C-alpha positions as CSV (number, residue, x, y, z in Angstrom):
1,M,0.0,0.0,0.0
2,I,1.3,3.5,-0.9
3,L,0.8,6.7,1.0
4,Q,-0.6,9.9,-0.4
5,K,2.5,11.8,0.6
6,E,4.8,9.7,-1.6
7,K,6.2,11.2,-4.8
8,I,5.0,9.5,-7.9
9,I,6.8,9.9,-11.3
10,I,5.2,8.8,-14.5
11,I,7.5,8.3,-17.5
12,G,5.6,9.0,-20.7
13,G,3.0,11.7,-21.4
14,G,0.7,9.8,-23.7
15,I,-2.9,9.0,-23.0
16,L,-2.1,6.3,-20.5
17,G,0.4,8.3,-18.5
18,L,-2.0,11.2,-18.4
19,S,-4.9,9.0,-17.4
20,I,-3.0,7.4,-14.6
21,A,-1.7,10.7,-13.3
22,R,-5.2,12.1,-13.3
23,K,-6.5,9.1,-11.4
24,F,-3.9,9.5,-8.6
25,L,-4.7,13.2,-8.3
26,K,-8.4,12.4,-8.0
27,E,-7.6,9.9,-5.3
28,G,-5.9,12.6,-3.2
29,F,-2.3,12.1,-4.1
30,K,-0.5,15.5,-4.5
31,K,3.1,14.9,-5.6
32,I,2.5,13.6,-9.2
33,T,5.0,14.4,-12.0
34,I,4.8,13.3,-15.7
35,L,8.1,13.2,-17.7
36,E,7.5,13.5,-21.4
37,K,10.5,13.4,-23.8
38,E,8.6,15.3,-26.6
39,K,7.8,19.0,-26.6
40,D,4.1,18.3,-26.1
41,I,1.9,15.5,-24.8
42,A,0.3,12.6,-26.7
43,N,2.5,12.9,-29.9
44,H,2.7,9.3,-30.9
45,Q,0.2,6.4,-30.5
46,S,-2.2,8.5,-28.5
47,S,-2.9,10.9,-31.4
48,R,-1.8,8.8,-34.5
49,N,-4.8,6.4,-34.4
50,S,-8.2,6.0,-36.0
51,G,-10.1,7.2,-32.9
52,V,-12.3,4.1,-32.4
53,M,-13.8,3.2,-29.1
54,H,-13.5,-0.6,-29.1
55,A,-16.3,-2.6,-27.4
56,G,-14.3,-5.8,-26.8
57,L,-15.5,-8.0,-29.7
58,Y,-12.1,-9.6,-30.5
59,Y,-10.5,-10.2,-27.2
60,P,-10.4,-13.6,-25.4
61,P,-12.8,-13.8,-22.5
62,N,-11.2,-13.1,-19.1
63,S,-8.2,-11.4,-20.7
64,L,-7.2,-8.0,-19.5
65,K,-8.1,-6.5,-22.9
66,A,-11.7,-8.0,-22.7
67,K,-12.2,-6.8,-19.1
68,L,-10.7,-3.3,-19.5
69,S,-12.2,-2.5,-22.9
70,R,-15.6,-3.4,-21.6
71,E,-15.1,-1.1,-18.6
72,G,-13.2,1.4,-20.6
73,I,-15.7,2.1,-23.4
74,L,-18.4,2.9,-20.8
75,L,-16.1,5.1,-18.8
76,M,-14.8,6.9,-22.0
77,K,-18.4,7.7,-23.2
78,D,-19.3,9.1,-19.8
79,Y,-16.1,11.1,-19.6
80,C,-16.7,12.6,-23.0
81,N,-20.2,13.6,-22.1
82,Q,-19.1,15.2,-18.8
83,N,-16.4,17.2,-20.5
84,S,-18.2,18.1,-23.8
85,I,-15.8,16.1,-26.0
86,K,-17.3,15.4,-29.3
87,W,-18.0,11.6,-30.0
88,E,-20.4,9.6,-32.0
89,E,-21.8,6.1,-31.6
90,C,-21.7,5.2,-35.2
91,G,-21.5,1.4,-34.7
92,K,-19.4,-1.2,-36.6
93,V,-20.1,-4.0,-39.0
94,V,-17.8,-6.9,-39.3
95,V,-18.3,-8.7,-42.6
96,A,-17.5,-12.1,-44.0
97,T,-16.7,-11.7,-47.7
98,S,-16.4,-15.4,-48.5
99,Q,-18.1,-18.7,-47.5
100,N,-15.0,-19.9,-45.6
101,E,-15.2,-16.9,-43.3
102,L,-18.7,-17.7,-42.0
103,E,-17.6,-20.1,-39.4
104,R,-15.1,-17.6,-38.0
105,L,-17.8,-15.0,-38.1
106,D,-20.0,-17.2,-35.9
107,S,-17.1,-17.8,-33.5
108,L,-16.5,-14.1,-33.3
109,F,-20.2,-13.4,-32.6
110,N,-20.1,-16.0,-29.7
111,N,-17.0,-14.3,-28.3
112,G,-18.8,-11.0,-28.3
113,K,-21.8,-12.6,-26.5
114,I,-19.4,-14.0,-23.8
115,N,-17.8,-10.6,-23.4
116,Q,-21.3,-9.2,-22.9
117,L,-21.3,-6.7,-25.8
118,I,-24.6,-4.8,-25.8
119,G,-26.9,-5.1,-28.7
120,I,-24.6,-7.3,-30.8
121,K,-26.5,-8.9,-33.7
122,K,-25.9,-11.3,-36.6
123,L,-26.7,-9.8,-40.0
124,T,-27.6,-11.3,-43.4
125,A,-25.9,-9.8,-46.4
126,K,-29.1,-7.7,-47.1
127,E,-29.1,-6.5,-43.5
128,V,-25.4,-5.5,-43.8
129,N,-26.4,-3.4,-46.9
130,L,-29.1,-1.6,-44.9
131,I,-26.2,-0.2,-42.7
132,E,-23.5,-0.1,-45.3
133,P,-25.0,-0.1,-48.8
134,Y,-21.7,-0.4,-50.7
135,V,-20.2,-3.4,-48.8
136,E,-20.2,-6.8,-50.5
137,S,-20.6,-9.6,-48.0
138,K,-22.0,-13.0,-47.3
139,A,-23.0,-12.1,-43.7
140,G,-22.0,-9.8,-40.9
141,I,-22.1,-8.8,-37.3
142,H,-23.4,-5.4,-36.0
143,V,-21.7,-3.9,-33.0
144,P,-23.8,-0.8,-32.2
145,E,-21.7,0.2,-29.1
146,E,-18.6,1.0,-31.1
147,S,-17.9,4.7,-31.4
148,I,-15.5,7.3,-32.6
149,V,-13.7,10.2,-30.9
150,S,-10.4,12.2,-31.1
151,Y,-8.1,10.7,-28.5
152,K,-5.9,13.8,-28.8
153,E,-8.8,15.8,-27.5
154,V,-9.3,13.4,-24.7
155,A,-5.6,13.6,-23.8
156,R,-5.7,17.4,-23.8
157,K,-8.6,17.3,-21.3
158,Y,-6.7,14.9,-19.1
159,K,-3.8,17.4,-19.2
160,E,-6.1,20.3,-18.2
161,E,-7.4,18.3,-15.2
162,I,-3.9,17.3,-14.1
163,I,-2.7,20.9,-14.1
164,A,-5.9,22.0,-12.3
165,F,-5.4,19.3,-9.6
166,G,-1.8,20.5,-9.1
167,G,0.1,17.8,-11.0
168,R,3.3,18.6,-13.0
169,I,4.0,17.8,-16.6
170,L,7.6,18.3,-17.7
171,C,8.1,18.1,-21.5
172,S,11.5,17.7,-23.2
173,S,12.4,15.4,-20.3
174,K,13.8,12.2,-21.6
175,V,14.8,9.6,-19.0
176,V,18.2,7.9,-19.7
177,N,19.0,6.2,-16.4
178,I,18.0,5.6,-12.8
179,N,20.1,5.7,-9.6
180,H,18.8,3.5,-6.8
181,H,19.1,4.9,-3.2
182,N,17.9,3.3,0.0
183,E,15.0,5.7,0.6
184,Y,14.2,6.9,-2.9
185,K,14.9,6.5,-6.6
186,E,16.6,9.2,-8.7
187,L,15.8,9.5,-12.4
188,V,18.5,11.0,-14.7
189,L,17.3,13.0,-17.7
190,Q,19.1,13.5,-21.0
191,N,19.4,17.3,-20.2
192,G,21.3,16.5,-17.0
193,D,18.5,17.1,-14.6
194,K,17.7,14.6,-11.8
195,L,14.3,13.9,-10.2
196,C,13.6,11.9,-7.1
197,G,10.6,9.7,-6.6
198,D,9.1,7.0,-4.4
199,I,6.9,5.3,-7.0
200,I,8.0,5.1,-10.7
201,I,5.5,4.2,-13.4
202,S,6.5,3.6,-17.0
203,T,3.9,4.3,-19.7
204,A,6.6,4.7,-22.4
205,G,4.8,3.2,-25.4
206,L,7.4,2.5,-28.1
207,Y,10.2,2.5,-25.5
208,S,8.4,0.6,-22.8
209,D,10.8,-2.3,-23.0
210,K,13.8,-0.1,-22.7
211,I,12.4,1.9,-19.7
212,S,11.4,-1.4,-18.1
213,K,15.0,-2.6,-18.3
214,I,16.2,0.7,-16.8
215,L,13.8,0.1,-13.9
216,G,15.1,-3.4,-13.4
217,I,11.9,-5.1,-14.4
218,D,12.3,-8.5,-15.9
219,I,10.6,-8.6,-19.3
220,E,11.7,-12.2,-20.2
221,K,13.8,-11.2,-23.2
222,K,10.7,-9.9,-24.9
223,Q,11.0,-6.8,-27.1
224,I,8.9,-4.0,-28.5
225,L,8.7,-4.1,-32.3
226,P,7.5,-0.9,-34.1
227,F,4.9,-1.9,-36.8
228,R,4.0,1.1,-39.0
229,G,0.4,1.2,-40.1
230,E,-0.3,3.3,-43.3
231,Y,-3.7,4.6,-44.4
232,Y,-5.3,5.9,-47.5
233,C,-8.2,8.4,-47.2
234,L,-11.3,8.7,-49.3
235,K,-11.6,11.9,-51.2
236,P,-14.5,14.0,-49.9
237,D,-16.7,13.3,-53.0
238,Y,-16.6,9.6,-52.2
239,E,-17.0,9.5,-48.4
240,Y,-20.6,8.5,-48.9
241,L,-19.3,5.0,-49.5
242,V,-18.7,4.5,-45.8
243,K,-21.4,5.3,-43.2
244,S,-19.7,3.9,-40.0
245,L,-16.9,1.4,-39.2
246,I,-16.4,-1.6,-41.6
247,Y,-14.1,-4.4,-40.5
248,P,-13.1,-7.8,-41.9
249,V,-13.4,-11.1,-40.1
250,P,-10.0,-11.7,-38.5
251,N,-8.1,-14.9,-39.1
252,P,-6.8,-16.2,-35.8
253,K,-3.9,-17.9,-37.6
254,L,-2.6,-14.6,-38.9
255,P,-0.9,-11.9,-36.9
256,F,-2.8,-8.8,-38.1
257,L,-6.4,-7.8,-38.4
258,G,-6.4,-6.6,-42.0
259,V,-7.5,-3.3,-43.5
260,H,-10.8,-1.7,-42.6
261,F,-12.7,1.5,-43.1
262,T,-13.1,4.1,-40.4
263,K,-15.3,7.1,-40.2
264,M,-13.4,9.9,-38.4
265,I,-15.0,12.1,-35.7
266,N,-13.7,15.3,-37.4
267,G,-14.7,14.3,-40.9
268,G,-13.2,12.1,-43.5
269,V,-12.8,8.3,-43.9
270,E,-9.6,6.4,-43.4
271,A,-8.9,3.0,-45.1
272,G,-6.2,0.8,-43.7
273,P,-3.8,0.1,-42.1
274,N,-1.2,-2.3,-43.3
275,A,1.5,-3.5,-40.9
276,I,5.1,-3.2,-41.8
277,L,8.3,-3.1,-39.7
278,A,9.3,0.5,-39.2
279,L,12.9,1.4,-39.8
280,A,12.9,3.4,-36.5
281,R,10.7,3.2,-33.4
282,E,9.2,6.4,-34.5
283,G,9.6,5.9,-38.2
284,Y,6.4,7.2,-39.7
285,K,7.7,6.9,-43.3
286,W,10.3,4.9,-45.3
287,S,12.8,7.7,-45.0
288,D,12.7,7.7,-41.2
289,I,15.7,5.5,-40.4
290,N,17.4,4.9,-37.1
291,L,20.3,2.5,-37.7
292,N,20.7,1.4,-34.1
293,E,17.0,0.8,-33.6
294,L,16.7,-1.0,-36.9
295,Y,19.6,-3.3,-36.0
296,E,17.9,-4.0,-32.6
297,S,14.8,-5.0,-34.5
298,I,16.2,-7.2,-37.2
299,S,18.7,-8.9,-34.9
300,Y,16.0,-9.9,-32.5
301,I,15.5,-13.7,-32.7
302,G,11.7,-13.2,-32.2
303,L,11.4,-11.1,-35.3
304,Q,13.5,-13.5,-37.4
305,R,11.2,-16.4,-36.3
306,F,8.1,-14.2,-37.0
307,I,9.3,-13.7,-40.6
308,L,10.0,-17.4,-41.0
309,K,6.4,-18.2,-39.8
310,Y,4.8,-15.5,-42.0
311,P,7.0,-15.0,-45.0
312,L,4.2,-14.3,-47.5
313,I,2.4,-11.9,-45.1
314,S,5.6,-10.1,-44.3
315,A,6.5,-9.6,-47.9
316,G,2.9,-8.8,-48.9
317,E,2.7,-6.0,-46.3
318,I,5.8,-4.4,-47.8
319,I,4.4,-4.7,-51.3
320,R,1.1,-3.2,-50.2
321,S,3.0,-0.3,-48.7
322,L,4.8,0.4,-52.0
323,S,2.0,-0.2,-54.4
324,K,-1.3,1.8,-54.3
325,N,-2.9,-0.8,-56.6
326,I,-2.2,-3.7,-54.3
327,F,-3.5,-1.7,-51.3
328,L,-6.6,-0.8,-53.3
329,K,-7.3,-4.5,-54.0
330,S,-7.4,-5.3,-50.3
331,L,-9.9,-2.4,-49.9
332,Q,-12.1,-3.7,-52.8
333,K,-12.6,-7.0,-50.9
334,L,-14.9,-5.0,-48.7
335,I,-16.2,-2.3,-51.0
336,P,-15.8,-3.3,-54.7
337,D,-16.8,0.1,-56.1
338,I,-13.7,1.8,-54.7
339,K,-11.3,3.0,-57.5
340,S,-7.8,4.3,-57.4
341,E,-8.8,7.9,-58.2
342,M,-11.1,7.9,-55.1
343,I,-8.3,7.6,-52.6
344,Y,-5.1,9.4,-51.6
345,R,-2.3,8.5,-49.2
346,G,-3.1,9.5,-45.7
347,P,-1.3,9.5,-42.3
348,S,0.5,6.7,-40.7
349,G,1.0,5.5,-37.1
350,I,3.2,3.2,-35.2
351,R,1.9,0.2,-33.2
352,A,4.2,-0.6,-30.3
353,Q,3.9,-4.4,-30.2
354,L,5.5,-6.7,-27.7
355,M,7.0,-9.8,-29.2
356,N,8.4,-12.9,-27.5
357,Q,11.5,-14.9,-28.6
358,K,9.3,-17.5,-30.3
359,G,8.1,-14.9,-32.8
360,D,4.6,-14.5,-31.3
361,L,2.9,-11.2,-30.8
362,E,1.8,-10.7,-27.2
363,Q,-1.9,-10.1,-27.7
364,D,-3.0,-9.1,-24.2
365,F,-2.1,-6.0,-22.1
366,D,1.0,-6.6,-20.1
367,I,1.2,-4.6,-16.9
368,R,4.1,-5.5,-14.5
369,I,4.6,-4.4,-10.9
370,K,7.9,-4.9,-9.1
371,G,7.8,-3.2,-5.7
372,N,7.6,0.5,-6.3
373,F,8.1,0.1,-10.1
374,I,5.3,-0.4,-12.5
375,S,5.6,-0.9,-16.3
376,I,2.8,-0.7,-18.8
377,L,4.8,-3.0,-21.0
378,N,2.4,-3.9,-23.8
379,A,-0.6,-1.6,-24.5
380,P,-1.6,-1.6,-28.1
381,S,-5.2,-1.1,-29.2
382,P,-7.6,-0.9,-27.3
383,A,-5.4,1.0,-24.8
384,A,-6.8,4.4,-25.7
385,T,-10.4,3.1,-25.3
386,S,-9.3,1.6,-22.0
387,S,-7.2,4.5,-20.7
388,L,-9.6,5.3,-17.8
389,S,-10.0,1.6,-16.8
390,I,-6.3,0.9,-17.1
391,A,-5.7,3.9,-14.7
392,D,-8.3,2.4,-12.3
393,Y,-6.5,-1.0,-12.5
394,V,-3.1,0.4,-11.9
395,V,-4.0,2.8,-9.0
396,R,-6.2,0.1,-7.4
397,S,-3.3,-2.3,-7.5
398,L,-1.0,0.1,-5.8
399,I,-3.3,1.6,-3.1
400,S,-4.7,-1.8,-2.1
């Protein structure tokens, strides 16, 4: 159990670090500091995403993702309502586009029922077209709870509350080392500054494995791999083709979900993403290269085994990145009417994905606690949806 007088330092000013800091302050803790290496908060995964509130359809029952996404989507909607943050419950359809996907669609529906999704419903092809007229499918699932929001706006509101409650956010403050003292821990920053704290929490996203090692947390030789997701956008004249969220049926034997269509809260429609190894942990385009980080990635035995397990997928993702026509074909599986002239290259994001030495992607959230050190080691999607419930989980674990 920790005391309210203790100094808590959070490494990382993304949506999770902000949410956790906010929760501590609301629980009466006063000495809360966030260290963010960038000049502003929420510059990476927290703002470079499609803004979907995920209801928990895909996640194995009793997993942290299932539990925290179910709690998180309800908390997020309430939070947005209370703070006048624009959001929309547009719903999602998941569609089977071939006969061999129907069994997987049924399995996914059953998973959603077990996870207690509200209003989930099986759809015939005709019923799919009542929601999404331009989709070609054999059948589908409707998930009415799924919604859209700007997580950058949510993060900004978290920041406002933290400052109002007396918390500190120090930007341009990159942690490079830690000194262990008997009574406290001393974090060393790249600029030479040193900060002392009693409780250290890492929400470092793409660098969560590195910060965990600095804190002395055993991560079992796992490593964060940066997978870049690239999007195309529909030109405004063709946005009528997508009314809500359109997703494919995932194949559990494959590592990635596949491209989908996302209506955005501030207008526009994104189509994607693919998933390719970035050449830097924050490599948002092919020309962003960090040789040291690239070597760390390609020399990792887990990635080498991943490529051996999925050679065609790995090569196909690269080809899809380089060829608009190949990317287009994957979109046409869902909406055949889409043509090359209807889309243009959009933004990209990086997914911080934990991988083990066997070459498997760690699918669940991984939150590790070692004494007064806590690491949010693996928190890809639906972490933004679950930011409030993850904060509740972490703070509850420490104060109890």
